[in-house]
Every structure is written in C-alpha cells, then in structure tokens.
C-alpha positions in Angstrom: -82.1 -49.4 12.7 -83.0 -52.4 14.8 -81.4 -55.8 14.6 -84.5 -57.3 13.0 -84.7 -54.8 10.2 -81.0 -55.3 9.5 -81.5 -59.0 9.4 -84.4 -58.7 6.9 -82.2 -56.5 4.7 -79.5 -59.1 4.7 -82.1 -61.9 3.9 -83.3 -59.8 1.0 -79.8 -59.6 -0.4 -79.3 -63.3 0.1 -82.6 -64.0 -1.8 -81.4 -61.8 -4.6 -78.1 -63.5 -4.9 -79.6 -67.0 -4.4 -82.1 -66.5 -7.2 -79.5 -65.0 -9.4 -77.3 -68.0 -9.0 -80.2 -70.4 -9.6 -81.2 -68.5 -12.7 -77.5 -68.5 -13.9 -77.1 -72.3 -13.3 -80.3 -73.0 -15.2 -79.3 -70.9 -18.1 -75.7 -72.3 -18.1 -76.8 -76.0 -18.1 -79.5 -75.4 -20.6 -77.1 -73.7 -23.0 -74.4 -76.3 -22.3 -76.6 -79.2 -23.1 -78.0 -77.5 -26.2 -74.5 -76.8 -27.4 -75.0 -73.0 -27.6 -72.8 -71.9 -24.7 -71.7 -68.3 -25.1 -69.7 -66.0 -22.8 -72.7 -63.6 -23.0 -74.5 -65.7 -20.4 -71.9 -64.8 -17.8 -71.7 -61.2 -19.0 -75.5 -60.8 -18.7 -75.3 -61.7 -15.0 -72.4 -59.3 -14.4 -74.6 -56.6 -16.0 -77.5 -57.6 -13.7 -75.2 -57.2 -10.7 -74.4 -53.6 -11.8 -78.0 -52.8 -12.7 -79.8 -54.5 -9.8 -77.4 -55.2 -6.9 -75.2 -52.1 -6.9 -78.2 -49.7 -6.6 -79.4 -51.7 -3.5 -75.9 -51.4 -2.0 -75.9 -47.6 -2.8 -79.2 -47.2 -1.0 -77.9 -49.1 2.0 -74.8 -46.8 2.1 -77.0 -43.7 1.9 -79.2 -44.7 4.9 -77.2 -42.6 7.5 -78.1 -39.5 5.4 -81.9 -40.3 5.6 -83.4 -37.8 8.0 -86.5 -40.0 8.7 -84.7 -43.4 8.8 -87.4 -45.1 6.8 -87.6 -43.7 3.3 -84.5 -45.4 2.0 -85.4 -48.6 3.9 -88.7 -48.7 2.0 -87.0 -48.0 -1.3 -84.5 -50.8 -0.5 -87.3 -53.4 0.1 -89.3 -52.3 -2.9 -86.2 -52.6 -5.1 -85.3 -56.0 -3.5 -88.7 -57.4 -3.9 -88.8 -56.2 -7.5 -85.5 -58.0 -8.3 -86.7 -61.1 -6.5 -89.9 -61.1 -8.6 -87.9 -60.6 -11.8 -85.7 -63.6 -11.1 -88.7 -65.8 -10.0 -90.4 -64.9 -13.3 -87.2 -65.6 -15.3 -86.7 -69.0 -13.5 -90.4 -69.9 -14.2 -89.9 -69.0 -17.8 -86.9 -71.3 -18.2 -89.1 -74.4 -17.3 
C-alpha cells in the first residue's frame, strides 16, 4: 500500500470517530437539557463501536492476506463511507 492510501484510510477512521463524537455530544446535551439522561446513550455508542468500528479494524488487519491488495481496501472504504453517511444522517435528524 502506498503512503497516500494509508493516509486516506486513517482520515476515514478519523471521520468515523469524529462524527461519532459529534453525534454523541448532541444526544448527550439534548437528553441532559430535557432531563431524560440515561446510561443507554453511552451504551448505544459502545455498541456502535463494536458493530461499526471493529469490523473496519478487522478488515485492516486482514489486508496482508489479500492476494490482490485492493479487494479489502475497497471493502474498507465502502464500510467507512457507509458509517460516515449513517452518522451524518443521524446528526441531521437531531436538528
């Protein structure tokens, strides 16, 4: 893999975590001000890490086994873009 591709993969993960944090803060402050705070808010984001971020990390760790060198990279970016879109839609829905 080239340095540029590795950088884009890192930026994708940063975008996923950044949008996840923004979505969490919006949900946290919204529930805090409404007086409906629940630990489920935090647990839902921990669940999202297991369901969305962990598979991306597994794909990255499996890349040395990819004979073509591109199949898992494509899956990584498709998964990353899907998670980014999910959080963008969730953030838009909170406004």
